[in-house]
DSSP file (Angstrom, degrees, kcal/mol; ACC not computed):
  #  RESIDUE AA STRUCTURE BP1 BP2  ACC     N-H-->O    O-->H-N    N-H-->O    O-->H-N    TCO  KAPPA ALPHA  PHI   PSI    X-CA   Y-CA   Z-CA
    1    1 A X              0   0    0      0, 0.0     2,-0.4     0, 0.0     0, 0.0   0.000 360.0 360.0 360.0 128.0   75.0  -67.0 -183.7
    2    2 A X        -     0   0    0      2,-0.0     2,-0.6     0, 0.0     0, 0.0  -0.795 360.0-159.4 -97.9 135.5   72.6  -64.2 -183.3
    3    3 A X        -     0   0    0     -2,-0.4     2,-0.5     2,-0.0     0, 0.0  -0.960   8.9-153.4-114.4 119.5   70.5  -63.8 -180.2
    4    4 A X        -     0   0    0     -2,-0.6     2,-0.5     2,-0.0    -2,-0.0  -0.796   9.8-138.3 -95.4 130.6   67.4  -61.8 -180.6
    5    5 A X        -     0   0    0     -2,-0.5     2,-0.6     1,-0.0    -2,-0.0  -0.754  15.6-135.2 -87.5 128.1   66.0  -60.0 -177.5
    6    6 A X        -     0   0    0     -2,-0.5     2,-0.5     2,-0.0    -1,-0.0  -0.741  15.4-142.3 -87.2 121.7   62.3  -60.2 -177.2
    7    7 A X        -     0   0    0     -2,-0.6    32,-0.0     1,-0.1    -1,-0.0  -0.717  10.3-164.9 -85.7 128.7   60.8  -56.9 -176.2
    8    8 A X        +     0   0    0     -2,-0.5     2,-0.3     2,-0.0    -1,-0.1  -0.161  31.8 151.2-104.2  37.5   57.9  -57.2 -173.8
    9    9 A X        -     0   0    0      1,-0.1     2,-0.3    15,-0.1    17,-0.2  -0.547  41.1-133.9 -72.4 131.1   56.7  -53.6 -174.3
   10   10 A X  E     -A   25   0A   0     15,-1.2    15,-2.8    -2,-0.3     2,-0.4  -0.643  14.0-123.5 -86.7 140.9   52.9  -53.4 -173.7
   11   11 A X  E     +A   24   0A   0     -2,-0.3     2,-0.3    13,-0.2    13,-0.3  -0.683  36.4 173.2 -82.8 137.1   50.8  -51.5 -176.2
   12   12 A X  E     -A   23   0A   0     11,-2.8    11,-3.2    -2,-0.4     2,-0.4  -0.906  34.6-105.6-134.7 163.5   48.7  -48.8 -174.7
   13   13 A X  E     +A   22   0A   0     -2,-0.3     2,-0.3     9,-0.2     9,-0.2  -0.756  43.5 172.7 -88.8 139.5   46.4  -46.0 -176.1
   14   14 A X  E     -A   21   0A   0      7,-3.1     7,-3.1    -2,-0.4     2,-0.4  -0.915  31.1-104.1-141.6 167.9   47.8  -42.5 -176.0
   15   15 A X  E     -A   20   0A   0     -2,-0.3     2,-0.3     5,-0.2     5,-0.2  -0.760  22.6-178.2 -99.0 139.0   46.9  -39.1 -177.3
   16   16 A X  E >  S-A   19   0A   0      3,-2.7     3,-1.5    -2,-0.4     2,-0.5  -0.781  72.5 -58.5-132.1  87.9   48.5  -37.4 -180.3
   17   17 A X  T 3  S-     0   0    0     -2,-0.3    61,-0.1     1,-0.2    -1,-0.0  -0.656 119.6 -19.9  71.4-122.0   46.8  -34.0 -180.4
   18   18 A X  T 3  S+     0   0    0     -2,-0.5     2,-0.3    -3,-0.1    -1,-0.2   0.314 123.6  90.9 -99.5   7.2   43.1  -34.7 -180.8
   19   19 A X  E <  S-A   16   0A   0     -3,-1.5    -3,-2.7    59,-0.0     2,-0.5  -0.717  70.3-135.5-101.7 154.7   43.7  -38.3 -182.1
   20   20 A X  E     +A   15   0A   0     -2,-0.3     2,-0.3    -5,-0.2    -5,-0.2  -0.948  35.0 173.1-106.6 122.9   43.9  -41.5 -180.1
   21   21 A X  E     -A   14   0A   0     -7,-3.1    -7,-3.1    -2,-0.5     2,-0.4  -0.812  35.0-100.8-128.4 164.7   46.9  -43.6 -181.2
   22   22 A X  E     +A   13   0A   0     -2,-0.3     2,-0.2    -9,-0.2    -9,-0.2  -0.731  46.4 163.1 -87.5 133.7   48.7  -46.8 -180.2
   23   23 A X  E     -A   12   0A   0    -11,-3.2   -11,-2.8    -2,-0.4     2,-0.4  -0.766  31.8-107.7-136.2-175.2   51.9  -46.4 -178.3
   24   24 A X  E     -AB  11  36A   0     12,-3.0    12,-3.1   -13,-0.3     2,-0.6  -0.928  10.9-142.0-123.8 142.2   54.2  -48.6 -176.1
   25   25 A X  E     -AB  10  35A   0    -15,-2.8   -15,-1.2    -2,-0.4    10,-0.2  -0.914  32.0-123.4-101.2 120.9   54.9  -48.6 -172.3
   26   26 A X        -     0   0    0      8,-2.6     7,-2.7    -2,-0.6     3,-0.1  -0.387  25.0-174.5 -66.3 134.6   58.6  -49.3 -171.7
   27   27 A X        +     0   0    0      5,-0.2     2,-0.3    -2,-0.1    -1,-0.1   0.290  69.8  11.8-110.2   7.1   59.2  -52.3 -169.4
   28   28 A X  S    S+     0   0    0      3,-0.1     3,-0.4   -21,-0.0     5,-0.1  -0.975  89.5  54.8-166.8 174.4   63.0  -51.8 -169.3
   29   29 A X  S >  S-     0   0    0     -2,-0.3     3,-1.0     1,-0.2    14,-0.2  -0.327 102.1 -44.9  86.2-171.3   65.8  -49.4 -170.0
   30   30 A X  T 3  S+     0   0    0     12,-0.6    -1,-0.2     1,-0.3    13,-0.1   0.719 136.6  53.3 -70.4 -21.7   66.2  -45.8 -168.9
   31   31 A X  T >  S+     0   0    0     11,-1.1     3,-2.1    -3,-0.4    -5,-0.4  -0.138  76.0 165.6-105.5  37.3   62.6  -45.0 -169.8
   32   32 A X  T <  S+     0   0    0     -3,-1.0    -5,-0.2     1,-0.3     3,-0.1  -0.333  70.3  10.5 -58.5 122.9   61.0  -47.8 -167.7
   33   33 A X  T 3  S+     0   0    0     -7,-2.7    -1,-0.3     1,-0.3     2,-0.2   0.259  99.0 122.9  93.6 -12.2   57.3  -47.1 -167.3
   34   34 A X    <   -     0   0    0     -3,-2.1    -8,-2.6    -9,-0.1     2,-0.5  -0.557  63.8-122.3 -86.5 148.6   57.2  -44.2 -169.8
   35   35 A X  E     +B   25   0A   0    -10,-0.2     2,-0.3    -2,-0.2   -10,-0.2  -0.798  39.5 173.9 -90.1 124.7   54.8  -44.2 -172.8
   36   36 A X  E     -B   24   0A   0    -12,-3.1   -12,-3.0    -2,-0.5     3,-0.1  -0.869  40.8-120.5-130.4 162.0   56.8  -43.9 -176.1
   37   37 A X  S    S+     0   0    0     -2,-0.3     2,-0.3   -14,-0.2    -1,-0.1   0.852  96.8  21.5 -73.0 -35.6   56.0  -44.0 -179.8
   38   38 A X  S >  S-     0   0    0    -14,-0.1     3,-1.6     1,-0.1     4,-0.4  -0.985  73.6-125.1-135.4 147.0   58.3  -46.9 -180.6
   39   39 A X  G >  S+     0   0    0     -2,-0.3     3,-1.3     1,-0.3     4,-0.4   0.763 107.0  68.6 -60.7 -25.6   59.9  -49.7 -178.5
   40   40 A X  G >  S+     0   0    0      1,-0.3     3,-1.0     2,-0.2     4,-0.3   0.785  87.6  66.8 -64.5 -25.6   63.3  -48.7 -179.7
   41   41 A X  G X  S+     0   0    0     -3,-1.6     3,-0.7     1,-0.2    -1,-0.3   0.746  85.1  72.1 -67.9 -22.7   63.0  -45.4 -177.8
   42   42 A X  G <  S+     0   0    0     -3,-1.3   -11,-1.1    -4,-0.4   -12,-0.6   0.834 108.9  31.4 -61.6 -32.6   63.1  -47.3 -174.5
   43   43 A X  G <  S+     0   0    0     -3,-1.0    -1,-0.2    -4,-0.4    -2,-0.2   0.308  92.1 119.1-111.2   7.4   66.8  -48.1 -174.9
   44   44 A X  S <  S-     0   0    0     -3,-0.7   -14,-0.2    -4,-0.3   -13,-0.0  -0.399  75.2 -93.4 -71.5 150.3   67.9  -45.0 -176.8
   45   45 A X        -     0   0    0      1,-0.1     2,-0.3    -2,-0.1    -1,-0.1  -0.301  43.1-109.5 -64.2 151.4   70.5  -42.7 -175.1
   46   46 A X        -     0   0    0     -3,-0.1     2,-1.0     1,-0.0     3,-0.1  -0.647  18.0-133.6 -83.5 134.1   69.2  -39.8 -173.0
   47   47 A X     >  -     0   0    0     -2,-0.3     4,-2.0     1,-0.2     3,-0.3  -0.782  20.0-166.3 -86.6 101.5   69.6  -36.3 -174.4
   48   48 A X  H  > S+     0   0    0     -2,-1.0     4,-2.5     1,-0.2     5,-0.2   0.827  81.8  58.5 -62.5 -34.0   70.9  -34.6 -171.3
   49   49 A X  H  > S+     0   0    0      1,-0.2     4,-2.1     2,-0.2    -1,-0.2   0.920 109.5  44.0 -62.3 -43.5   70.4  -31.1 -172.6
   50   50 A X  H  > S+     0   0    0     -3,-0.3     4,-2.2     2,-0.2    -1,-0.2   0.883 112.6  52.8 -67.4 -38.7   66.7  -31.7 -173.1
   51   51 A X  H  X S+     0   0    0     -4,-2.0     4,-1.8     2,-0.2    -2,-0.2   0.904 111.8  44.6 -64.7 -43.0   66.4  -33.4 -169.7
   52   52 A X  H  X S+     0   0    0     -4,-2.5     4,-2.2     2,-0.2    -1,-0.2   0.889 111.5  54.0 -67.6 -39.9   68.0  -30.4 -167.9
   53   53 A X  H  X S+     0   0    0     -4,-2.1     4,-2.1    -5,-0.2    -2,-0.2   0.901 110.3  46.1 -60.7 -43.1   65.9  -27.9 -169.9
   54   54 A X  H  X S+     0   0    0     -4,-2.2     4,-2.6     2,-0.2    -1,-0.2   0.861 109.4  55.2 -69.0 -36.0   62.6  -29.7 -168.9
   55   55 A X  H  X S+     0   0    0     -4,-1.8     4,-1.8     2,-0.2    -2,-0.2   0.909 110.1  46.5 -62.3 -42.4   63.8  -29.9 -165.3
   56   56 A X  H  X S+     0   0    0     -4,-2.2     4,-1.9     2,-0.2    -2,-0.2   0.918 112.1  50.2 -64.1 -45.2   64.3  -26.1 -165.3
   57   57 A X  H  X S+     0   0    0     -4,-2.1     4,-3.3     1,-0.2    -2,-0.2   0.903 110.7  49.1 -61.6 -43.3   60.9  -25.5 -166.9
   58   58 A X  H  X S+     0   0    0     -4,-2.6     4,-1.4     1,-0.2    -1,-0.2   0.860 110.0  51.5 -66.8 -35.2   59.1  -27.7 -164.4
   59   59 A X  H  < S+     0   0    0     -4,-1.8    -1,-0.2    -5,-0.2    -2,-0.2   0.866 118.1  38.9 -66.3 -35.1   60.8  -25.9 -161.5
   60   60 A X  H  < S+     0   0    0     -4,-1.9    -2,-0.2     1,-0.1    -3,-0.2   0.907 136.8  13.5 -82.3 -45.1   59.7  -22.6 -162.9
   61   61 A X  H  X S+     0   0    0     -4,-3.3     4,-2.5    -5,-0.2     5,-0.2   0.072  83.7 126.5-123.8  22.9   56.2  -23.4 -164.2
   62   62 A X  H  X S+     0   0    0     -4,-1.4     4,-2.4     1,-0.2     5,-0.2   0.904  76.0  43.6 -51.5 -57.1   55.4  -26.7 -162.6
   63   63 A X  H  > S+     0   0    0      1,-0.2     4,-2.2     2,-0.2    -1,-0.2   0.866 114.8  51.1 -60.5 -36.5   52.1  -25.9 -160.9
   64   64 A X  H  > S+     0   0    0      2,-0.2     4,-2.0     1,-0.2    -1,-0.2   0.918 111.3  47.0 -65.5 -44.1   50.9  -24.0 -164.0
   65   65 A X  H  X S+     0   0    0     -4,-2.5     4,-2.3     1,-0.2    -2,-0.2   0.879 111.1  53.2 -64.6 -38.4   51.7  -27.0 -166.2
   66   66 A X  H  X S+     0   0    0     -4,-2.4     4,-2.3    -5,-0.2    -2,-0.2   0.914 109.0  47.6 -64.0 -45.1   50.0  -29.4 -163.8
   67   67 A X  H  X S+     0   0    0     -4,-2.2     4,-2.3     1,-0.2    -1,-0.2   0.913 112.5  49.3 -62.5 -43.1   46.8  -27.4 -163.8
   68   68 A X  H  X S+     0   0    0     -4,-2.0     4,-2.3     1,-0.2    -2,-0.2   0.900 111.9  48.4 -65.2 -41.2   46.7  -27.1 -167.5
   69   69 A X  H  X S+     0   0    0     -4,-2.3     4,-2.3     2,-0.2    -1,-0.2   0.895 111.1  50.3 -65.4 -40.6   47.3  -30.9 -168.0
   70   70 A X  H  X S+     0   0    0     -4,-2.3     4,-1.4     2,-0.2    -2,-0.2   0.900 111.0  48.7 -65.3 -40.6   44.6  -31.7 -165.4
   71   71 A X  H  X S+     0   0    0     -4,-2.3     4,-2.5     2,-0.2     5,-0.3   0.914 110.7  51.1 -64.5 -42.1   42.1  -29.5 -167.2
   72   72 A X  H  X S+     0   0    0     -4,-2.3     4,-2.4     1,-0.2     7,-0.2   0.919 108.9  50.7 -60.3 -44.4   43.0  -31.0 -170.6
   73   73 A X  H  < S+     0   0    0     -4,-2.3    -1,-0.2     1,-0.2    -2,-0.2   0.799 115.6  43.7 -64.4 -29.5   42.5  -34.6 -169.2
   74   74 A X  H  < S+     0   0    0     -4,-1.4    -2,-0.2    -5,-0.2    -1,-0.2   0.859 126.8  26.5 -80.5 -38.5   39.0  -33.5 -167.9
   75   75 A X  H  < S+     0   0    0     -4,-2.5    -3,-0.2    -5,-0.1    -2,-0.2   0.849  92.1  94.5-100.0 -41.1   37.8  -31.6 -170.9
   76   76 A X     X  -     0   0    0     -4,-2.4     4,-1.9    -5,-0.3     3,-0.2  -0.365  64.3-145.1 -63.1 123.4   39.5  -32.9 -174.1
   77   77 A X  H  > S+     0   0    0      1,-0.2     4,-2.1     2,-0.2     5,-0.2   0.856  99.5  54.1 -58.0 -36.2   37.3  -35.6 -175.7
   78   78 A X  H  > S+     0   0    0      1,-0.2     4,-2.3     2,-0.2    -1,-0.2   0.909 108.3  49.5 -64.4 -41.3   40.3  -37.6 -176.9
   79   79 A X  H  > S+     0   0    0     -7,-0.2     4,-1.8     1,-0.2    -1,-0.2   0.868 110.0  51.1 -65.6 -36.3   41.6  -37.7 -173.3
   80   80 A X  H  X S+     0   0    0     -4,-1.9     4,-1.1     2,-0.2    -1,-0.2   0.879 110.5  48.1 -69.3 -37.7   38.2  -38.9 -172.0
   81   81 A X  H  X S+     0   0    0     -4,-2.1     4,-2.1     1,-0.2     3,-0.3   0.909 108.6  56.7 -64.5 -42.0   38.1  -41.7 -174.6
   82   82 A X  H  X S+     0   0    0     -4,-2.3     4,-2.5     1,-0.2     5,-0.2   0.891  99.0  58.9 -54.3 -46.7   41.6  -42.6 -173.6
   83   83 A X  H  < S+     0   0    0     -4,-1.8     4,-0.5     1,-0.2    -1,-0.2   0.888 110.7  41.9 -54.6 -43.1   40.7  -43.1 -170.0
   84   84 A X  H  < S+     0   0    0     -4,-1.1     3,-0.4    -3,-0.3    -1,-0.2   0.864 112.0  54.1 -74.1 -36.4   38.1  -45.7 -170.9
   85   85 A X  H  < S+     0   0    0     -4,-2.1    -2,-0.2     1,-0.2    -1,-0.2   0.878 111.7  43.8 -66.8 -37.7   40.3  -47.5 -173.5
   86   86 A X  S  < S+     0   0    0     -4,-2.5    -1,-0.2    -5,-0.1     2,-0.2   0.525  87.6 110.8 -87.6  -5.7   43.3  -48.0 -171.1
   87   87 A X              0   0    0     -4,-0.5    -3,-0.0    -3,-0.4    -4,-0.0  -0.488 360.0 360.0 -69.0 136.1   41.1  -49.1 -168.2
   88   88 A X              0   0    0     -2,-0.2    -1,-0.1     0, 0.0    -4,-0.1   0.481 360.0 360.0 -77.6 360.0   41.5  -52.8 -167.4
């Protein structure tokens, strides 16, 4: 007997370069709350090398990355469209 697990991942709008695309917000697994391209990614194993590398980068350039991301969200037309699309 096969038991299928129903994934309750919610679809959200996200940015892919200058395009606005549909992605999923994980409701379980190691990536709970994160926006991913496919629901299967929510339960995929974590690549520890990449995770440690990003942690080092954020420690080194965190404030710089934050300022750049905030400017992009303010200025980029795709990001501005996104804000309205995801608003409840």
